[in-house]
Each structure stands twice: as C-alpha cells, then as structure tokens.
matplotlib code that plots the C-alpha trace (Angstrom):
import matplotlib.pyplot as plt

x = [20.5, 19.0, 21.1, 21.2, 22.7, 25.2, 28.5, 31.4, 34.5, 37.8, 37.0, 34.5, 36.6, 38.7, 35.7, 35.4, 38.4, 40.3, 44.1, 44.9, 46.4, 46.7, 43.7, 41.4, 40.7, 39.7, 37.9, 35.8, 35.3, 34.1, 31.5, 30.5, 29.8, 27.8, 26.1, 27.5, 25.9, 26.3, 26.6, 27.5, 30.0, 31.4, 32.2, 33.8, 36.1, 36.8, 39.8, 41.3, 41.2, 44.4, 46.4, 46.4, 49.2, 52.4, 53.2, 56.1, 57.8, 56.3, 58.8, 62.4, 64.6, 67.6, 70.9, 74.4, 77.1, 80.4, 81.6, 82.8, 84.2, 87.7, 87.9, 85.5, 85.8, 84.5, 81.8, 79.1, 79.9, 79.0, 75.9, 74.6, 75.3, 73.4, 70.2, 70.2, 70.3, 67.0, 65.5, 66.2, 65.3, 61.9, 61.1, 59.1, 61.1, 64.4, 64.4, 68.6, 71.3, 74.8, 77.1, 80.6, 83.9, 84.4, 80.6, 79.8, 77.1, 75.5, 72.6, 69.7, 68.2, 67.2, 69.7, 71.8, 75.3, 78.3, 79.7, 76.2, 74.4, 70.3, 69.0, 65.1, 62.8, 61.6, 62.7, 65.4, 65.9, 68.4, 68.6, 70.6, 73.0, 73.3, 74.2, 77.6, 76.7, 78.9, 81.6, 84.1, 88.4, 90.3, 94.1, 96.5, 100.1, 102.6, 105.3, 108.8, 109.3, 109.9, 106.4, 107.3, 107.4, 103.6, 102.9, 104.3, 102.2, 99.2, 99.2, 99.3, 96.6, 94.0, 91.9, 90.2, 87.5, 84.5, 83.1, 85.1, 86.8, 86.9, 86.4, 90.6, 90.9, 88.1, 88.8, 86.4, 83.6, 82.8, 80.1, 78.3, 78.2, 76.3, 73.8, 73.1, 72.9, 70.4, 68.0, 67.5, 64.4, 66.5, 69.5, 68.8, 68.3, 71.0, 72.1, 72.7, 75.2, 76.8, 78.1, 79.2, 81.4, 82.1, 83.6, 84.8, 88.1, 87.5, 87.5, 86.3, 86.7, 85.9, 87.7, 88.7, 92.4, 95.0, 97.3, 100.6, 102.1, 104.0, 103.5, 104.5, 104.8, 106.3, 107.9, 105.6, 104.5, 100.9, 98.1, 94.7, 92.2, 88.7, 86.2, 82.3, 79.7, 80.3, 77.7, 75.6, 75.3, 74.0, 71.6, 70.1, 70.7, 68.3, 66.2, 65.2, 64.4, 62.0, 60.2, 60.8, 59.1, 55.5, 55.8, 56.3, 53.3, 51.2, 52.9, 53.7, 53.5, 55.4, 58.4, 61.2, 61.4, 65.3, 64.4, 61.8, 62.2, 61.1, 59.2, 61.6, 58.4, 57.5, 57.9, 59.9, 61.7, 63.2, 64.4, 66.2, 67.8, 68.9, 70.2, 72.2, 74.2, 74.9, 76.2, 78.6, 79.8, 80.3, 82.4, 84.6, 85.4, 86.1, 88.5, 90.2, 91.0, 92.7, 94.9, 95.1, 96.8, 99.7, 100.3, 100.1, 101.9, 104.7, 104.5, 104.4, 102.4, 99.7, 100.7, 97.0, 94.4, 91.0, 88.3, 85.1, 82.4, 82.0, 78.6, 76.1, 73.6, 73.5, 71.1, 70.8, 67.1, 64.5, 67.0, 69.1, 71.9, 72.2, 75.7, 76.5, 80.0, 81.0, 83.3, 81.6, 83.9, 80.6, 81.7, 77.8, 77.6, 80.3, 79.8, 83.0, 85.7, 88.9, 91.2, 90.7, 89.1, 90.5, 89.9, 92.2, 92.8, 94.3, 96.6, 99.6, 98.3, 98.3, 95.6, 94.4, 94.2, 91.9, 89.7, 86.7, 83.5, 80.4, 78.4, 75.7, 76.8, 78.9, 76.7, 79.1, 80.7, 84.0, 84.4, 85.3, 88.2, 88.9, 85.6, 86.3, 84.9, 83.7, 82.6, 84.9, 84.0, 84.8, 88.1, 88.5, 88.3, 90.0, 93.7, 96.0, 98.9, 99.7, 98.0, 101.9, 102.5, 100.5, 100.4, 104.2, 103.4, 101.1, 102.7, 106.0, 107.4, 105.0, 104.3, 101.2, 99.8, 96.4, 95.2, 94.3, 97.3, 95.0, 95.8, 92.5, 93.5, 89.9, 91.4, 95.2, 95.5, 94.2, 90.8, 90.4, 89.7, 93.2, 93.6, 95.1, 91.6, 89.7, 92.1, 91.6, 88.0, 88.1, 89.8, 87.9, 84.1, 85.7, 85.2, 87.7, 91.8, 94.3, 96.5, 99.0, 99.5, 100.7, 102.6, 102.1, 104.8, 102.6, 98.6, 96.7, 93.5, 91.2, 92.5, 90.7, 89.3, 86.8, 89.4, 90.4, 86.9, 86.9, 83.5, 85.6, 88.0, 85.8, 84.4, 87.4, 88.5, 85.0, 85.6, 89.2, 88.0, 85.2, 87.9, 89.9, 86.6, 86.1, 89.4, 89.4]
y = [69.1, 71.0, 72.2, 75.6, 75.6, 73.0, 74.4, 73.8, 72.3, 71.7, 68.2, 69.5, 71.2, 68.3, 66.5, 68.3, 67.8, 71.1, 70.8, 71.9, 75.5, 77.8, 79.4, 77.0, 78.4, 82.5, 80.6, 78.7, 81.5, 83.9, 81.0, 80.1, 84.1, 84.7, 81.6, 80.3, 77.1, 75.9, 77.5, 80.6, 78.4, 76.8, 80.7, 82.0, 78.9, 78.6, 81.5, 78.9, 75.9, 74.6, 73.2, 69.8, 68.1, 67.3, 63.5, 62.1, 60.6, 57.2, 56.3, 56.2, 59.5, 59.1, 60.0, 59.4, 57.5, 58.4, 56.2, 52.6, 50.8, 49.8, 47.5, 46.9, 49.5, 51.8, 49.3, 50.2, 54.1, 53.6, 51.8, 54.0, 57.2, 55.3, 54.3, 57.6, 59.8, 56.8, 58.3, 62.4, 62.0, 60.5, 64.9, 65.9, 69.5, 67.5, 66.1, 64.8, 64.3, 62.5, 61.8, 62.2, 59.7, 61.8, 60.8, 60.0, 59.9, 62.7, 62.3, 60.1, 58.5, 61.0, 63.5, 64.6, 63.4, 65.0, 64.9, 65.3, 67.4, 67.7, 69.1, 70.7, 72.7, 75.9, 75.6, 76.0, 73.7, 75.2, 71.2, 70.5, 73.4, 73.0, 75.2, 76.2, 77.9, 78.8, 76.9, 77.1, 77.4, 80.5, 80.4, 83.4, 83.1, 85.1, 83.9, 83.6, 83.9, 81.2, 79.0, 79.1, 83.2, 83.1, 79.9, 81.8, 85.5, 84.0, 82.1, 85.9, 87.3, 84.0, 82.8, 79.7, 78.7, 79.6, 83.4, 86.0, 88.5, 91.5, 94.8, 95.8, 93.1, 93.2, 93.8, 96.7, 95.5, 96.4, 99.3, 98.3, 94.9, 96.2, 97.8, 94.9, 93.1, 95.7, 96.0, 91.8, 89.9, 87.1, 89.4, 93.1, 91.5, 93.3, 90.3, 88.9, 92.4, 92.2, 88.6, 89.3, 92.2, 89.7, 86.5, 88.6, 86.7, 84.0, 80.8, 78.4, 74.6, 71.1, 70.4, 74.1, 74.9, 77.1, 75.8, 76.4, 75.1, 75.3, 75.3, 71.9, 73.7, 77.3, 76.4, 79.4, 79.5, 79.2, 79.6, 78.0, 78.6, 76.6, 77.4, 78.8, 81.9, 81.1, 82.9, 84.4, 81.5, 79.4, 82.0, 82.6, 78.5, 78.5, 81.1, 79.2, 75.7, 77.6, 79.5, 75.9, 73.5, 76.0, 75.3, 71.7, 71.4, 72.7, 71.6, 68.2, 66.8, 63.8, 65.0, 64.3, 67.5, 68.0, 68.1, 71.2, 74.1, 77.3, 78.0, 80.3, 82.1, 83.4, 86.5, 84.0, 82.2, 85.3, 87.1, 83.6, 83.7, 87.4, 86.6, 83.3, 85.7, 88.6, 85.7, 84.1, 87.7, 87.6, 84.2, 85.6, 88.9, 86.7, 84.5, 87.8, 89.8, 87.1, 86.6, 90.5, 90.7, 88.2, 90.5, 93.6, 92.7, 91.3, 93.9, 92.1, 91.7, 89.2, 87.4, 85.5, 84.7, 82.9, 81.1, 78.8, 77.8, 73.7, 73.9, 76.0, 77.0, 77.0, 78.6, 77.7, 79.2, 77.5, 74.5, 74.7, 72.9, 71.9, 71.0, 69.6, 69.5, 69.5, 71.4, 73.9, 72.6, 74.3, 78.3, 79.2, 77.9, 81.0, 85.2, 86.0, 83.3, 84.1, 81.0, 77.4, 75.2, 73.7, 70.6, 70.0, 66.3, 66.1, 67.6, 66.0, 65.7, 68.7, 71.1, 70.1, 72.8, 71.6, 72.7, 70.4, 70.0, 69.5, 65.8, 63.8, 61.9, 65.0, 67.7, 70.1, 69.1, 67.7, 66.3, 68.7, 66.7, 63.3, 62.4, 60.3, 56.6, 56.5, 59.3, 60.8, 59.0, 55.4, 57.1, 58.0, 54.5, 52.9, 54.7, 53.1, 54.9, 58.4, 61.5, 62.5, 59.7, 59.3, 63.2, 62.7, 59.6, 61.5, 64.6, 64.0, 66.1, 68.8, 71.4, 70.9, 73.0, 73.6, 76.9, 75.6, 73.5, 70.4, 67.8, 66.4, 63.2, 63.5, 65.8, 64.0, 62.1, 58.6, 60.8, 60.9, 58.3, 57.5, 60.7, 58.3, 56.5, 59.7, 60.7, 57.4, 58.3, 61.6, 60.3, 57.2, 59.0, 62.3, 65.1, 67.4, 67.7, 68.5, 71.2, 71.9, 70.9, 72.9, 70.6, 70.7, 72.3, 73.3, 73.8, 75.3, 73.7, 74.7, 71.3, 69.7, 73.7, 71.8, 69.9, 73.2, 75.6, 78.4, 76.5, 73.4, 74.7, 76.4, 73.2, 71.8, 74.9, 74.8, 70.9, 71.0, 73.8, 71.6, 68.7, 71.1, 72.1, 68.4, 67.1, 70.0]
z = [-121.2, -124.1, -127.1, -126.3, -123.4, -123.5, -122.4, -125.4, -124.0, -125.9, -125.9, -128.3, -130.5, -130.9, -131.7, -134.5, -136.1, -134.3, -132.9, -129.8, -129.6, -127.5, -129.5, -127.6, -124.4, -125.5, -128.2, -125.8, -123.6, -127.1, -127.8, -125.1, -124.0, -126.5, -127.2, -130.9, -132.3, -135.1, -138.1, -136.3, -134.3, -137.4, -139.0, -135.9, -135.7, -139.7, -138.8, -136.6, -139.1, -139.6, -143.1, -142.9, -141.5, -143.6, -143.3, -143.2, -146.8, -147.2, -150.2, -149.5, -150.0, -152.1, -150.6, -151.9, -149.8, -149.8, -147.2, -146.6, -143.5, -143.9, -140.8, -137.7, -135.5, -138.5, -139.1, -136.2, -137.2, -140.9, -140.3, -137.3, -139.6, -142.9, -140.7, -139.2, -142.1, -143.6, -140.6, -141.3, -144.9, -144.0, -143.7, -145.7, -147.1, -147.4, -151.4, -151.4, -149.6, -149.3, -145.9, -146.7, -145.3, -141.9, -141.3, -137.8, -135.4, -133.9, -131.8, -131.8, -134.8, -137.1, -136.5, -139.1, -138.9, -138.8, -142.1, -143.5, -146.3, -146.2, -149.1, -148.4, -150.5, -149.4, -145.4, -142.9, -140.5, -137.3, -135.6, -139.6, -138.3, -135.1, -132.4, -133.6, -137.0, -139.3, -137.8, -140.6, -141.0, -141.9, -143.4, -143.7, -145.9, -143.6, -146.1, -144.9, -140.7, -138.4, -137.5, -134.0, -133.9, -135.5, -132.5, -129.9, -130.9, -131.4, -128.1, -126.6, -129.4, -129.1, -126.1, -126.0, -123.1, -121.9, -121.7, -123.5, -123.6, -120.7, -121.4, -121.7, -124.2, -126.7, -130.1, -131.6, -132.8, -136.9, -136.8, -139.6, -138.3, -134.7, -136.8, -138.2, -135.4, -133.8, -136.8, -137.0, -135.3, -133.7, -133.2, -131.9, -127.8, -125.9, -124.4, -128.0, -128.5, -125.1, -126.0, -129.6, -128.7, -125.8, -127.6, -130.7, -130.6, -129.0, -130.4, -128.0, -126.9, -128.5, -131.4, -132.0, -132.6, -134.4, -136.3, -137.4, -140.6, -144.0, -147.1, -149.0, -152.6, -151.0, -148.0, -146.4, -142.8, -142.7, -139.9, -139.8, -137.5, -136.4, -134.7, -135.4, -134.1, -130.3, -128.0, -130.6, -133.0, -130.3, -129.0, -132.4, -132.7, -129.4, -131.3, -134.1, -132.7, -130.7, -133.7, -135.6, -132.9, -133.4, -136.9, -136.6, -134.1, -136.8, -140.3, -139.8, -136.1, -137.1, -137.5, -135.4, -132.7, -133.9, -137.8, -137.3, -140.3, -140.8, -144.0, -145.9, -147.2, -144.0, -142.5, -139.6, -142.5, -144.4, -140.6, -140.1, -142.9, -142.7, -138.7, -140.5, -142.7, -139.9, -137.6, -140.5, -141.3, -137.5, -137.4, -140.3, -138.1, -135.7, -137.9, -139.3, -135.5, -134.1, -138.0, -138.0, -134.3, -134.9, -138.2, -136.3, -133.5, -135.6, -137.8, -140.8, -144.4, -144.9, -148.4, -148.8, -147.2, -147.6, -145.7, -145.5, -143.1, -143.0, -141.1, -142.0, -144.6, -148.4, -150.8, -154.2, -155.7, -153.3, -152.6, -148.8, -148.3, -145.2, -144.3, -140.8, -141.0, -145.2, -146.5, -149.9, -153.2, -154.9, -156.1, -155.6, -152.0, -151.2, -152.5, -151.1, -152.0, -152.7, -152.8, -152.6, -149.5, -146.6, -145.0, -141.7, -140.4, -137.0, -135.2, -136.0, -139.9, -142.6, -143.3, -147.0, -149.5, -152.2, -155.3, -157.0, -159.0, -157.7, -158.6, -158.4, -156.1, -153.8, -153.6, -154.4, -151.2, -149.4, -146.1, -143.4, -141.8, -140.1, -137.8, -135.4, -134.9, -131.2, -129.1, -126.5, -123.9, -125.7, -126.8, -123.3, -121.4, -124.4, -123.2, -120.6, -119.4, -117.9, -119.8, -120.3, -121.2, -123.9, -125.0, -126.3, -128.1, -130.3, -130.5, -131.2, -133.6, -133.1, -130.5, -129.3, -126.8, -124.5, -123.3, -120.3, -120.3, -119.0, -121.8, -123.7, -125.0, -127.0, -129.0, -129.8, -133.3, -132.2, -131.1, -135.1, -137.9, -139.5, -141.8, -145.2, -145.4, -145.2, -147.7, -149.7, -149.7, -151.2, -154.1, -154.2, -154.2, -156.4, -153.3, -154.3, -155.3, -152.8, -154.5, -151.7, -147.9, -144.4, -143.1, -138.8, -136.6, -134.3, -132.2, -129.7, -128.6, -125.5, -123.4, -120.4, -119.1, -116.7, -114.5, -112.8, -113.6, -111.6, -109.9, -109.2, -107.4, -105.7, -104.6, -104.0, -101.5, -99.9, -98.9, -98.0, -95.5, -94.4, -94.1, -91.9, -89.8, -89.1, -87.7, -85.0]

ax = plt.figure().add_subplot(projection="3d")
ax.plot(x, y, z, "-o")
ax.set_aspect("equal")
plt.show()
C-alpha cells in the first residue's frame, strides 16, 4: 500500500509515543479525513502531547514512627502500618510523613493508615482524607448541671444511623452556607444541597458518638460529639477521586489509584480546596446545631466551647498536610482556634483535653483516639458469651446507649487499643500534654442499626409470608 493512502490507527499514534485517551478517536478521524502526513500530522498532534509521566520516588522518603508494639497482638498491626506507609511515601508528591500511636491499616498496601499524616507539595489527595471528610470533635461546657439531664436531652435531639432528618425535624440551613454550596463547582448540584439540608444535625454510625462527662479539673458537665461531614462529604470525596484519577492517568500512571492527586495550581485544585473549606464549615455547623439544641431545650447558658477536626487536609504555604486520623496541635492548621484540642479514647475512658508543640517528628499533630489492633470482624469473632453479658461487663459504671437499641460490640472498649498504652506513647513521643480530662458519665452511639434495618424487616416479613403460604 502506498504511503499516501495509508490509514492512521491508534497503534500508529501509540508507536509515535502518544498515550491512550479519549482524544484519540477524534484525532484519528481528523487525520484520515484530511489525509495529514508527516510534518502536517505532527503539527496537528502537538496539541495532544502529554507531559512525561512523573515517576514514583526511587529513594525512600523518610517519615516519623511515633508508635511501637507493646505486645504480640500489636506486632502485626504495627508492621502493616509501617509497610503501608513505606509504600505510600513512594507517591511522587509526598515530602514527609508521620504515624501516631493509634495507627491501624485502612486498606490495601500503600493506603494511608488511620493515624497517619502525609505531607504533599502543591497537591491534594482525596484518598488521603477519605470519604469521612472533616471527621471532628466538639466540646460544650454546660457548667454545674446533672450529666444525666444533658444525656437525656441530647438523646432526644440528636440523630444516628443512615439517612437524614425529615422536613419537620430539619434544622435551619444558614443562608451564607447555602450560598457557598450553590457557588462552588463541586457542591452546587441540587442533590448535594438537598442532602446537606437533610443531614444537618445527624451523626451517622460507626465510631461516631455523643459523650457526656465531667471535667476532672472543674467538675463541670461537658458534652462531646464526634462525627464528620456525612452525605455531603461523601459526595465531595467521590467527585474528588474522579477528578484526581483523570490527573493520575496523565501525570503519574504508576501512582496507586487511592493516592491520586489534584494539583493545587489548577482550576480543579482551587475549586476542590474551596469545597473542602465549605464542607469544614458545614461539619462545624453540624456539631453546633446539636449542642445548641440541648442548651435551648434546657434554657441554660453555654460556658465554653471548642472543636477540632482530625481527618482533614491542612495547608501551610505550598505544603498540604493530609491527616487521616490525627489531631492538629499547631495553631496554624486551625484558623478559628478557640481552645485546646480533644482526643477521645473509648466510651469508658476520659476524653483528653490537650495542648502541644510542633516537633520534627510529630509534624504538629497528636493521635486522634485509641485506634484498633484488629478489624471489627476479627474482634467480633474473638468474643464469646451473650451480647448483653459482654455489654454489661464492658460498660459497668457508665450509661452507655445505642440509638438503634441494638448493641454493637465492635464499639465497646475492648475493640480499641489500650488507652493507657496510647497515653504512655503520647508522652514518650511528645505528642501533646493532657491539661484536663472529661471523665465519662455516659454516651450514645448508633449501634447495630443494620440488624433491624427497614429492608431487612421487609425481607423477613416476605419470607414469613412465603413460609406460611407453603404450609397451606
């Protein structure tokens, strides 16, 4: 076949060094329709040239290990965390990192562990803050009031489990916050706004909680809530991961998918950063409406309040600190800082109130809780005896409640690392100083809401109906 009659195919473009992409189909059609050859074709294809792929780090990027195994059960956990962190640090944007005493694996090798900090240059990694964007804790000091009264009223006003509030029980959505949603590229779709309205004043499930106790220092009753950005955060995460994946395919195909990034100096990067700040404000408001509803119901004043996120991305110049379960100690990470930071351990242990200094090994962070040594499934299998018996033994002396009225044994104290160990390692690695403790009175968690979930009840009813029909 003569050269001038040759039909150009995708294989030809790949052979010339161009990378596969959606652009290729239209480009091939244009080239063949216009019979472009040699220099003409090269001139046309110039617009589709992609930058050379950014390779993974070939040399190890160091990170600080602020954790050690205290007994055999922890050895496997710590080894997995360190190995995953070593793989993670090959990501070309990363320049530093750290792991905390509450660290535990959060996915396949190379996934940032819970209790991990990864510092990237000019890049935001959605996978490193996960779907629970801005998971955070807020404390309100109600002064000298019976903690049972606070817990009872809070139980009536909060909301755990899937979904959101119906229209009759929704909290007012602040106008300024609504405008922020409606003007951001990632947040302005109608369904996002609807979910943001419905989920305001809800706490979700898993390890999220509402905790009531008394200050060891003052004796005042304090309420602490723990939850993230719910549906709006999860939707932003999904959108962010899709955008990051498009950049990964162009910029660094060798990078693991969970570590894809959005360059900050792009329009997408700017919009995503702005969206994160809006979601942060939504989450703070989410805490506030629950706390305020308790004060309003009892007509009592609020003596003090402060909060901090522990699952977020923090910016310092061109560096982005991805804290996947790490509490910021450094004030530069919190523009609205109003007090010390909060570190919950488990429902039977105090919530720690801490302050601390930034060091080269903590990078300005402390642990965010007690963490786990084994998975929920493994912990559940390790327990013997009735659920009620286990519950009574582990919650003795505290008023522990589950919103769904179904006990979740994977959220009982034994599911978490030893609190004394975490505190000892905080001291050993200079990860914050405890200045007060909220001694536990009681707490509320979602519980095993799936046990009697609506779709399961329907399935059971259908099965019973079918069984009755078969017996006739």
